[in-house]
BATOR-127856 format. One record per residue (C-alpha): x, y negated, z. Coordinates in Angstrom, 2 decimals. Layout:
N
{c1->X | c2->Y | c3->Z}
...
end
This chain:
403
{c1->-39.43 | c2->-27.79 | c3->13.37}
{c1->-39.82 | c2->-25.28 | c3->10.23}
{c1->-36.89 | c2->-25.06 | c3->7.71}
{c1->-37.61 | c2->-24.45 | c3->4.39}
{c1->-37.44 | c2->-21.19 | c3->3.30}
{c1->-34.25 | c2->-21.91 | c3->0.55}
{c1->-32.39 | c2->-22.85 | c3->3.51}
{c1->-32.42 | c2->-18.72 | c3->4.59}
{c1->-32.16 | c2->-18.01 | c3->0.92}
{c1->-29.27 | c2->-20.10 | c3->-0.22}
{c1->-25.69 | c2->-21.11 | c3->0.99}
{c1->-22.88 | c2->-23.09 | c3->-0.60}
{c1->-25.16 | c2->-22.34 | c3->-3.59}
{c1->-24.92 | c2->-18.84 | c3->-3.34}
{c1->-27.87 | c2->-16.54 | c3->-3.06}
{c1->-28.14 | c2->-14.05 | c3->-0.51}
{c1->-30.11 | c2->-11.79 | c3->-2.08}
{c1->-27.90 | c2->-12.05 | c3->-4.87}
{c1->-24.81 | c2->-11.80 | c3->-2.34}
{c1->-26.21 | c2->-8.33 | c3->-0.57}
{c1->-26.99 | c2->-6.79 | c3->-4.66}
{c1->-23.36 | c2->-7.45 | c3->-5.18}
{c1->-22.02 | c2->-6.05 | c3->-2.12}
{c1->-24.08 | c2->-2.69 | c3->-2.81}
{c1->-23.13 | c2->-2.70 | c3->-6.32}
{c1->-19.39 | c2->-2.89 | c3->-5.50}
{c1->-19.93 | c2->-0.05 | c3->-2.90}
{c1->-21.48 | c2->2.26 | c3->-4.82}
{c1->-18.61 | c2->2.26 | c3->-8.08}
{c1->-16.33 | c2->2.35 | c3->-4.97}
{c1->-18.22 | c2->5.72 | c3->-3.50}
{c1->-18.22 | c2->7.34 | c3->-6.95}
{c1->-14.38 | c2->6.30 | c3->-7.66}
{c1->-13.48 | c2->7.94 | c3->-4.18}
{c1->-15.97 | c2->11.26 | c3->-4.65}
{c1->-14.76 | c2->11.90 | c3->-8.11}
{c1->-11.44 | c2->13.26 | c3->-7.14}
{c1->-13.21 | c2->15.33 | c3->-4.10}
{c1->-15.38 | c2->16.80 | c3->-5.98}
{c1->-12.77 | c2->18.26 | c3->-8.00}
{c1->-10.60 | c2->19.39 | c3->-5.67}
{c1->-13.10 | c2->21.41 | c3->-3.52}
{c1->-14.27 | c2->23.53 | c3->-6.06}
{c1->-10.55 | c2->23.72 | c3->-7.31}
{c1->-10.91 | c2->27.58 | c3->-6.16}
{c1->-13.70 | c2->28.11 | c3->-8.55}
{c1->-12.20 | c2->26.22 | c3->-11.80}
{c1->-9.17 | c2->28.30 | c3->-11.06}
{c1->-10.81 | c2->31.81 | c3->-11.55}
{c1->-13.09 | c2->30.46 | c3->-14.71}
{c1->-10.40 | c2->29.04 | c3->-16.43}
{c1->-7.17 | c2->31.99 | c3->-15.30}
{c1->-5.08 | c2->29.37 | c3->-14.39}
{c1->-1.83 | c2->30.28 | c3->-11.89}
{c1->-0.92 | c2->27.89 | c3->-9.41}
{c1->1.79 | c2->26.09 | c3->-11.93}
{c1->-0.78 | c2->25.15 | c3->-14.25}
{c1->-3.15 | c2->24.01 | c3->-10.99}
{c1->-0.04 | c2->21.37 | c3->-10.89}
{c1->0.51 | c2->20.66 | c3->-14.39}
{c1->-3.04 | c2->19.81 | c3->-14.69}
{c1->-2.85 | c2->17.42 | c3->-11.59}
{c1->0.30 | c2->16.37 | c3->-13.67}
{c1->-1.66 | c2->15.65 | c3->-16.61}
{c1->-4.00 | c2->13.79 | c3->-14.30}
{c1->-1.93 | c2->11.52 | c3->-12.82}
{c1->0.39 | c2->10.55 | c3->-16.32}
{c1->-2.99 | c2->9.71 | c3->-17.80}
{c1->-3.72 | c2->7.57 | c3->-14.70}
{c1->-0.85 | c2->5.74 | c3->-15.34}
{c1->-1.61 | c2->5.05 | c3->-19.23}
{c1->-4.79 | c2->3.62 | c3->-18.31}
{c1->-3.84 | c2->1.74 | c3->-15.47}
{c1->-0.71 | c2->0.24 | c3->-17.89}
{c1->-3.53 | c2->-0.49 | c3->-20.38}
{c1->-6.44 | c2->-2.04 | c3->-17.73}
{c1->-5.22 | c2->-6.04 | c3->-17.37}
{c1->-5.45 | c2->-5.77 | c3->-22.07}
{c1->-8.63 | c2->-3.85 | c3->-21.56}
{c1->-10.07 | c2->-6.01 | c3->-18.87}
{c1->-9.25 | c2->-9.08 | c3->-20.08}
{c1->-11.45 | c2->-7.82 | c3->-23.40}
{c1->-14.28 | c2->-6.54 | c3->-21.46}
{c1->-16.33 | c2->-7.58 | c3->-18.56}
{c1->-15.54 | c2->-5.27 | c3->-15.61}
{c1->-18.79 | c2->-4.90 | c3->-14.96}
{c1->-19.26 | c2->-3.14 | c3->-18.48}
{c1->-15.72 | c2->-1.58 | c3->-17.96}
{c1->-17.06 | c2->-0.06 | c3->-14.46}
{c1->-20.55 | c2->1.37 | c3->-15.96}
{c1->-18.43 | c2->2.66 | c3->-19.43}
{c1->-16.14 | c2->4.58 | c3->-17.33}
{c1->-18.51 | c2->6.05 | c3->-15.27}
{c1->-20.27 | c2->7.62 | c3->-17.60}
{c1->-16.90 | c2->8.85 | c3->-19.07}
{c1->-15.64 | c2->10.15 | c3->-15.66}
{c1->-19.02 | c2->12.21 | c3->-15.67}
{c1->-19.24 | c2->13.55 | c3->-19.00}
{c1->-15.46 | c2->14.90 | c3->-18.48}
{c1->-16.66 | c2->16.46 | c3->-15.18}
{c1->-19.48 | c2->18.36 | c3->-16.96}
{c1->-16.61 | c2->19.40 | c3->-19.29}
{c1->-14.50 | c2->20.80 | c3->-16.36}
{c1->-17.26 | c2->23.66 | c3->-15.87}
{c1->-17.43 | c2->25.22 | c3->-19.52}
{c1->-13.45 | c2->24.69 | c3->-19.49}
{c1->-12.44 | c2->28.34 | c3->-20.35}
{c1->-8.56 | c2->28.25 | c3->-20.92}
{c1->-5.49 | c2->26.11 | c3->-19.27}
{c1->-5.32 | c2->23.67 | c3->-21.96}
{c1->-9.14 | c2->23.14 | c3->-22.26}
{c1->-8.30 | c2->22.23 | c3->-18.30}
{c1->-5.08 | c2->19.68 | c3->-19.27}
{c1->-7.79 | c2->18.07 | c3->-21.71}
{c1->-10.48 | c2->17.80 | c3->-19.21}
{c1->-8.44 | c2->16.17 | c3->-16.56}
{c1->-6.18 | c2->14.24 | c3->-18.80}
{c1->-9.78 | c2->12.44 | c3->-19.96}
{c1->-10.66 | c2->12.10 | c3->-16.14}
{c1->-7.37 | c2->9.99 | c3->-15.65}
{c1->-7.82 | c2->7.89 | c3->-17.97}
{c1->-11.58 | c2->7.03 | c3->-16.66}
{c1->-10.18 | c2->7.31 | c3->-12.89}
{c1->-7.04 | c2->4.98 | c3->-13.47}
{c1->-9.21 | c2->2.12 | c3->-15.07}
{c1->-12.62 | c2->2.18 | c3->-12.86}
{c1->-9.83 | c2->2.04 | c3->-10.13}
{c1->-8.25 | c2->-1.47 | c3->-11.33}
{c1->-11.70 | c2->-2.40 | c3->-12.40}
{c1->-13.70 | c2->-1.63 | c3->-8.88}
{c1->-10.51 | c2->-3.31 | c3->-7.33}
{c1->-11.33 | c2->-6.33 | c3->-9.65}
{c1->-14.52 | c2->-6.98 | c3->-8.62}
{c1->-13.73 | c2->-6.50 | c3->-5.24}
{c1->-11.41 | c2->-9.29 | c3->-5.50}
{c1->-14.09 | c2->-11.11 | c3->-7.24}
{c1->-16.82 | c2->-10.73 | c3->-4.30}
{c1->-14.09 | c2->-12.56 | c3->-2.02}
{c1->-13.26 | c2->-15.08 | c3->-4.32}
{c1->-17.03 | c2->-16.20 | c3->-5.18}
{c1->-18.85 | c2->-15.53 | c3->-2.02}
{c1->-15.93 | c2->-16.09 | c3->0.53}
{c1->-16.32 | c2->-13.42 | c3->2.37}
{c1->-13.46 | c2->-10.34 | c3->3.59}
{c1->-14.72 | c2->-7.24 | c3->2.01}
{c1->-12.51 | c2->-5.35 | c3->0.29}
{c1->-11.94 | c2->-2.95 | c3->3.65}
{c1->-15.74 | c2->-2.73 | c3->3.18}
{c1->-15.45 | c2->-1.30 | c3->0.01}
{c1->-12.13 | c2->0.96 | c3->0.50}
{c1->-14.57 | c2->2.49 | c3->3.43}
{c1->-17.14 | c2->3.76 | c3->0.89}
{c1->-14.23 | c2->5.22 | c3->-1.47}
{c1->-13.60 | c2->7.41 | c3->1.53}
{c1->-16.92 | c2->8.08 | c3->2.32}
{c1->-17.34 | c2->8.97 | c3->-1.12}
{c1->-14.30 | c2->11.63 | c3->-0.82}
{c1->-15.90 | c2->12.66 | c3->2.27}
{c1->-19.19 | c2->12.51 | c3->0.71}
{c1->-18.42 | c2->14.64 | c3->-2.17}
{c1->-16.45 | c2->17.33 | c3->-0.37}
{c1->-19.17 | c2->18.34 | c3->1.96}
{c1->-21.53 | c2->18.45 | c3->-0.49}
{c1->-19.13 | c2->20.74 | c3->-2.50}
{c1->-18.65 | c2->22.40 | c3->0.53}
{c1->-22.32 | c2->23.32 | c3->1.30}
{c1->-22.74 | c2->24.69 | c3->-2.53}
{c1->-19.79 | c2->26.61 | c3->-2.59}
{c1->-21.30 | c2->28.50 | c3->0.62}
{c1->-24.49 | c2->28.39 | c3->-1.49}
{c1->-21.77 | c2->30.28 | c3->-4.62}
{c1->-23.52 | c2->27.74 | c3->-6.86}
{c1->-21.39 | c2->27.81 | c3->-10.02}
{c1->-19.42 | c2->24.99 | c3->-10.99}
{c1->-21.72 | c2->24.81 | c3->-14.31}
{c1->-24.20 | c2->23.93 | c3->-12.11}
{c1->-22.38 | c2->21.89 | c3->-9.48}
{c1->-20.51 | c2->19.51 | c3->-11.96}
{c1->-23.66 | c2->18.31 | c3->-14.40}
{c1->-25.64 | c2->18.13 | c3->-10.59}
{c1->-22.47 | c2->15.51 | c3->-9.49}
{c1->-22.52 | c2->13.82 | c3->-12.97}
{c1->-26.36 | c2->13.37 | c3->-13.20}
{c1->-25.80 | c2->11.55 | c3->-9.27}
{c1->-23.20 | c2->9.67 | c3->-10.90}
{c1->-24.86 | c2->8.33 | c3->-13.49}
{c1->-27.81 | c2->7.51 | c3->-11.95}
{c1->-25.62 | c2->5.78 | c3->-9.49}
{c1->-23.96 | c2->3.46 | c3->-12.31}
{c1->-27.48 | c2->2.99 | c3->-14.29}
{c1->-29.00 | c2->1.40 | c3->-10.75}
{c1->-26.15 | c2->-0.44 | c3->-9.70}
{c1->-25.03 | c2->-2.06 | c3->-12.89}
{c1->-26.81 | c2->-5.31 | c3->-12.73}
{c1->-25.90 | c2->-6.38 | c3->-9.24}
{c1->-22.09 | c2->-6.52 | c3->-10.78}
{c1->-20.37 | c2->-10.08 | c3->-10.39}
{c1->-19.53 | c2->-11.53 | c3->-14.21}
{c1->-16.06 | c2->-12.32 | c3->-14.44}
{c1->-15.77 | c2->-15.79 | c3->-16.00}
{c1->-12.84 | c2->-16.41 | c3->-17.04}
{c1->-13.33 | c2->-18.95 | c3->-18.69}
{c1->-13.62 | c2->-20.81 | c3->-15.45}
{c1->-10.68 | c2->-18.85 | c3->-13.99}
{c1->-8.39 | c2->-20.06 | c3->-17.39}
{c1->-9.02 | c2->-23.50 | c3->-16.36}
{c1->-8.13 | c2->-22.98 | c3->-13.01}
{c1->-4.81 | c2->-21.48 | c3->-13.82}
{c1->-1.81 | c2->-23.10 | c3->-15.16}
{c1->-0.61 | c2->-22.82 | c3->-18.13}
{c1->2.40 | c2->-19.97 | c3->-18.51}
{c1->1.55 | c2->-18.88 | c3->-14.71}
{c1->0.12 | c2->-15.68 | c3->-16.22}
{c1->3.31 | c2->-15.03 | c3->-17.80}
{c1->5.23 | c2->-14.19 | c3->-14.92}
{c1->3.74 | c2->-11.94 | c3->-12.06}
{c1->4.21 | c2->-13.60 | c3->-8.87}
{c1->6.89 | c2->-11.90 | c3->-6.55}
{c1->4.17 | c2->-11.27 | c3->-3.27}
{c1->1.67 | c2->-9.37 | c3->-5.84}
{c1->4.78 | c2->-6.76 | c3->-6.77}
{c1->5.32 | c2->-6.54 | c3->-2.66}
{c1->2.17 | c2->-5.61 | c3->-2.36}
{c1->1.91 | c2->-3.13 | c3->-5.59}
{c1->5.19 | c2->-1.52 | c3->-3.91}
{c1->3.53 | c2->-1.58 | c3->-0.71}
{c1->1.05 | c2->0.04 | c3->-1.61}
{c1->2.52 | c2->2.52 | c3->-3.58}
{c1->3.69 | c2->3.77 | c3->-0.20}
{c1->0.89 | c2->3.63 | c3->1.63}
{c1->-1.34 | c2->5.34 | c3->-0.96}
{c1->1.93 | c2->7.92 | c3->-1.48}
{c1->1.27 | c2->8.54 | c3->2.83}
{c1->-2.30 | c2->9.12 | c3->2.66}
{c1->-1.16 | c2->11.70 | c3->-0.14}
{c1->0.69 | c2->13.56 | c3->1.82}
{c1->-2.49 | c2->14.33 | c3->4.33}
{c1->-4.46 | c2->15.62 | c3->1.31}
{c1->-1.71 | c2->16.87 | c3->-0.41}
{c1->0.23 | c2->18.54 | c3->2.00}
{c1->-2.04 | c2->18.58 | c3->5.50}
{c1->-3.66 | c2->21.45 | c3->5.05}
{c1->-0.52 | c2->23.91 | c3->4.24}
{c1->1.94 | c2->22.13 | c3->6.70}
{c1->-1.02 | c2->22.25 | c3->9.99}
{c1->-0.96 | c2->26.50 | c3->8.74}
{c1->2.16 | c2->27.36 | c3->7.88}
{c1->3.68 | c2->24.78 | c3->10.38}
{c1->1.79 | c2->25.10 | c3->13.03}
{c1->-0.06 | c2->28.50 | c3->12.48}
{c1->-3.26 | c2->27.14 | c3->12.74}
{c1->-6.52 | c2->28.89 | c3->11.25}
{c1->-7.16 | c2->28.19 | c3->7.40}
{c1->-10.60 | c2->27.09 | c3->8.39}
{c1->-9.06 | c2->24.48 | c3->10.46}
{c1->-6.35 | c2->23.11 | c3->7.91}
{c1->-9.25 | c2->22.28 | c3->6.03}
{c1->-10.48 | c2->20.10 | c3->7.98}
{c1->-7.18 | c2->17.69 | c3->7.78}
{c1->-8.12 | c2->15.64 | c3->4.55}
{c1->-12.12 | c2->15.65 | c3->6.16}
{c1->-11.14 | c2->14.38 | c3->9.74}
{c1->-8.13 | c2->11.75 | c3->8.02}
{c1->-11.25 | c2->10.84 | c3->5.48}
{c1->-13.55 | c2->10.17 | c3->8.06}
{c1->-11.61 | c2->8.60 | c3->10.84}
{c1->-10.51 | c2->6.35 | c3->7.77}
{c1->-13.69 | c2->5.53 | c3->6.81}
{c1->-14.51 | c2->3.91 | c3->10.29}
{c1->-11.27 | c2->2.25 | c3->10.29}
{c1->-12.41 | c2->0.51 | c3->7.03}
{c1->-15.55 | c2->-0.47 | c3->8.00}
{c1->-14.19 | c2->-2.34 | c3->10.87}
{c1->-11.10 | c2->-3.78 | c3->9.33}
{c1->-13.04 | c2->-7.02 | c3->7.88}
{c1->-14.70 | c2->-8.12 | c3->11.07}
{c1->-10.96 | c2->-7.46 | c3->12.52}
{c1->-9.76 | c2->-9.47 | c3->9.73}
{c1->-12.32 | c2->-12.45 | c3->9.71}
{c1->-11.11 | c2->-12.98 | c3->13.72}
{c1->-7.19 | c2->-12.33 | c3->14.05}
{c1->-6.27 | c2->-12.77 | c3->10.12}
{c1->-4.68 | c2->-10.95 | c3->7.43}
{c1->-1.48 | c2->-9.87 | c3->9.03}
{c1->-2.22 | c2->-8.73 | c3->12.86}
{c1->-4.34 | c2->-5.81 | c3->11.45}
{c1->-2.00 | c2->-4.30 | c3->9.19}
{c1->0.82 | c2->-4.62 | c3->11.64}
{c1->-0.99 | c2->-2.55 | c3->14.38}
{c1->-2.54 | c2->0.00 | c3->11.59}
{c1->1.01 | c2->0.59 | c3->10.46}
{c1->2.08 | c2->1.61 | c3->14.69}
{c1->-1.07 | c2->3.53 | c3->15.04}
{c1->-0.36 | c2->5.32 | c3->12.10}
{c1->3.03 | c2->6.36 | c3->12.78}
{c1->2.27 | c2->7.33 | c3->15.90}
{c1->0.02 | c2->9.37 | c3->14.56}
{c1->2.36 | c2->10.82 | c3->11.76}
{c1->5.05 | c2->11.76 | c3->14.84}
{c1->2.69 | c2->13.13 | c3->16.41}
{c1->1.60 | c2->15.47 | c3->13.47}
{c1->5.84 | c2->16.42 | c3->13.45}
{c1->5.99 | c2->17.33 | c3->16.90}
{c1->2.66 | c2->18.34 | c3->17.88}
{c1->2.94 | c2->22.18 | c3->19.11}
{c1->-0.52 | c2->22.48 | c3->19.36}
{c1->-2.37 | c2->22.87 | c3->15.84}
{c1->-5.27 | c2->20.64 | c3->17.47}
{c1->-3.06 | c2->17.97 | c3->18.35}
{c1->-1.32 | c2->17.76 | c3->15.09}
{c1->-4.93 | c2->17.22 | c3->14.05}
{c1->-5.66 | c2->14.57 | c3->16.49}
{c1->-2.22 | c2->12.94 | c3->14.69}
{c1->-3.75 | c2->12.87 | c3->11.45}
{c1->-6.84 | c2->11.25 | c3->12.68}
{c1->-4.86 | c2->8.73 | c3->14.47}
{c1->-3.22 | c2->8.64 | c3->10.73}
{c1->-6.82 | c2->8.22 | c3->9.16}
{c1->-8.29 | c2->5.02 | c3->11.66}
{c1->-4.04 | c2->3.25 | c3->11.65}
{c1->-3.31 | c2->3.19 | c3->7.61}
{c1->-7.17 | c2->2.36 | c3->7.16}
{c1->-6.82 | c2->-1.71 | c3->6.75}
{c1->-3.08 | c2->-1.47 | c3->5.19}
{c1->-4.07 | c2->-0.73 | c3->1.17}
{c1->-7.29 | c2->-2.95 | c3->0.99}
{c1->-6.02 | c2->-5.88 | c3->2.29}
{c1->-2.94 | c2->-5.65 | c3->0.74}
{c1->-5.14 | c2->-5.76 | c3->-2.86}
{c1->-7.02 | c2->-8.22 | c3->-0.71}
{c1->-3.66 | c2->-10.61 | c3->-0.73}
{c1->-2.22 | c2->-9.93 | c3->-3.89}
{c1->-5.99 | c2->-11.39 | c3->-5.35}
{c1->-5.96 | c2->-14.11 | c3->-3.45}
{c1->-2.17 | c2->-15.81 | c3->-4.58}
{c1->-3.09 | c2->-18.69 | c3->-6.50}
{c1->-1.70 | c2->-18.86 | c3->-10.50}
{c1->-3.20 | c2->-14.96 | c3->-11.16}
{c1->-6.45 | c2->-13.34 | c3->-12.36}
{c1->-8.20 | c2->-11.12 | c3->-10.45}
{c1->-7.78 | c2->-8.40 | c3->-12.98}
{c1->-3.67 | c2->-9.52 | c3->-13.57}
{c1->-3.41 | c2->-8.45 | c3->-9.80}
{c1->-5.69 | c2->-5.78 | c3->-9.00}
{c1->-4.05 | c2->-3.87 | c3->-12.45}
{c1->-0.57 | c2->-4.54 | c3->-11.23}
{c1->-1.22 | c2->-3.52 | c3->-7.55}
{c1->-2.89 | c2->-0.19 | c3->-8.83}
{c1->-0.75 | c2->0.54 | c3->-11.51}
{c1->2.30 | c2->0.67 | c3->-8.58}
{c1->0.26 | c2->2.44 | c3->-6.38}
{c1->-0.57 | c2->5.10 | c3->-8.90}
{c1->3.33 | c2->5.35 | c3->-9.81}
{c1->4.30 | c2->6.91 | c3->-6.17}
{c1->0.94 | c2->9.04 | c3->-6.41}
{c1->2.59 | c2->10.95 | c3->-9.69}
{c1->6.64 | c2->10.77 | c3->-8.43}
{c1->6.05 | c2->11.25 | c3->-4.81}
{c1->4.43 | c2->14.74 | c3->-4.44}
{c1->6.75 | c2->16.51 | c3->-6.56}
{c1->9.63 | c2->14.31 | c3->-4.62}
{c1->7.87 | c2->16.56 | c3->-1.41}
{c1->7.86 | c2->19.38 | c3->-2.54}
{c1->11.54 | c2->19.51 | c3->-4.06}
{c1->12.34 | c2->18.57 | c3->-0.31}
{c1->10.61 | c2->21.39 | c3->1.19}
{c1->12.01 | c2->23.78 | c3->-1.30}
{c1->15.53 | c2->22.34 | c3->-0.54}
{c1->14.64 | c2->22.69 | c3->3.15}
{c1->11.55 | c2->22.31 | c3->5.05}
{c1->7.64 | c2->21.13 | c3->5.09}
{c1->8.40 | c2->20.27 | c3->7.98}
{c1->11.78 | c2->17.90 | c3->7.01}
{c1->10.25 | c2->16.82 | c3->3.91}
{c1->7.25 | c2->15.05 | c3->5.32}
{c1->9.94 | c2->12.71 | c3->7.59}
{c1->9.20 | c2->11.31 | c3->4.23}
{c1->6.47 | c2->10.04 | c3->4.92}
{c1->7.62 | c2->8.68 | c3->8.84}
{c1->10.47 | c2->6.66 | c3->6.42}
{c1->7.73 | c2->5.03 | c3->4.49}
{c1->5.64 | c2->3.86 | c3->7.01}
{c1->8.75 | c2->2.46 | c3->8.61}
{c1->9.58 | c2->0.42 | c3->5.85}
{c1->5.81 | c2->-0.65 | c3->5.19}
{c1->5.65 | c2->-1.81 | c3->9.11}
{c1->9.48 | c2->-3.86 | c3->8.09}
{c1->7.95 | c2->-6.06 | c3->5.36}
{c1->4.88 | c2->-6.40 | c3->6.82}
{c1->7.11 | c2->-8.33 | c3->9.44}
{c1->7.94 | c2->-11.28 | c3->7.09}
{c1->4.43 | c2->-10.78 | c3->4.86}
{c1->3.06 | c2->-13.79 | c3->5.81}
{c1->6.16 | c2->-15.76 | c3->5.05}
{c1->5.99 | c2->-14.28 | c3->1.60}
{c1->2.39 | c2->-14.93 | c3->1.33}
{c1->2.50 | c2->-18.78 | c3->2.54}
{c1->5.68 | c2->-19.30 | c3->0.22}
{c1->3.73 | c2->-17.92 | c3->-2.79}
{c1->0.89 | c2->-20.35 | c3->-2.16}
{c1->-1.23 | c2->-19.01 | c3->-0.38}
{c1->-3.78 | c2->-20.07 | c3->2.30}
{c1->-3.58 | c2->-18.25 | c3->6.04}
end
């Protein structure tokens, strides 16, 4: 007996082709969000020469990036309540692309500060909006997908790093490279925007009890704070990993340059595998196991004598920490009584606070003692997250979530 075609196209009232379009569009914009910072940082030596900036001024530019990212995240809830997240994501893509082009033609430190601040505004807002789309996708299609989407974030970082390395080796000027990247982002945005989900704010308003949105659930705040520590641990690899392996482990500069690439590649693989694992064992087991693996990786980095073993430690960190942040976003978005935009913006705001404050803390501790000693702060972060993960299920159920 032949089944009607509709059986293959529709499941629980949702078109399978629609589901695939939604998934691919989310993946595309996570790719852009992850690739932006990576493309800029990979061409930083060229930017430094072109703008005649010092290391301190580069640090100031990064500070502007962090501050304005936080500002946009602080405003993201109001913006996402007024505008559709799909429109916000597309406008941010265009804005970031224009700002990337502007970096290529910046000729002074002040202009660089302005460009980094402007990019920070776009990156902060798009980060909240794409995570909101991820939460909407999971609610709409009743599927776990945020690890996959965050895998594309890592993939964007990795791919743009490789493209930038090839472009730099070919002596491609920043004035050519950045407009090409901007054009790529805009083309992806135009092609992918129609596949994003509508927010359905009216439906969500009916489902949310009156007054429940005034107070953020305690569980969502916990997820935000744990994401802060996890993001900071991941950020330590990009910001301090290459310097640590070169200065403390006597690795060649070329090997140091591989640190973040290896971490991102393993994170990408780990996140691709995380959602199928979550489907089988639940959301909380992968977090605990991942943290144990990540902690072993960080301890390997700190105690290994060989630079290559240290690099292996960073690879372990990448695959271990891979499921932590996406799963925390997913859990925060599945708590009843809070809209996807508020859950996403709350977690993202707290997480970016760590990216702004922790790197200077590590630098200050390194100045007082050594970078080796300062990186034990990352070990402390991972231990705190692991301790919290032991009671996370209980907090989730107490908040009304369904395991």
